[in-house]
C-alpha positions, 0 to 999 in steps of 0.5 A, a space after each residue: 500500500 506504500 511505495 517506499 518505507 515510510 519510517 526507519 522505526 516506530 520511534 521515528 513516527 512523531 507529531 511531524 510524521 506525514 504520509 503524502 499521496 505520492 508515498 502510496 500505491 493506488 491501493 493505498 490511496 484508495 484505502 486512505 480515501 475510504 477507510 482512513 477518512 471514516 476512521 478519522 471521522 470516528 475519532 472526531 466524534 470522540 472514538 478510541 484511536 486504538 479501535 481499528 475495526 473501521 480500518 479492518 472492515 474497509 480493507 477487507 471490503 477493498 480486497 474483496 474479503 467481505 
């Protein structure tokens, strides 16, 4: 879903970390537009950031597993 490694380690991901559209494959871009945006809306409504069910469901839909 990404076209190159985005971080050398998990500790390298901080508040300045960003993902740009040119970092993503076509599949990754589609996932960001659908699943990630839904997940962000859930967070905006006070949802738990560790709740990844929306992301998992959207990825399964995208890959034809659901």
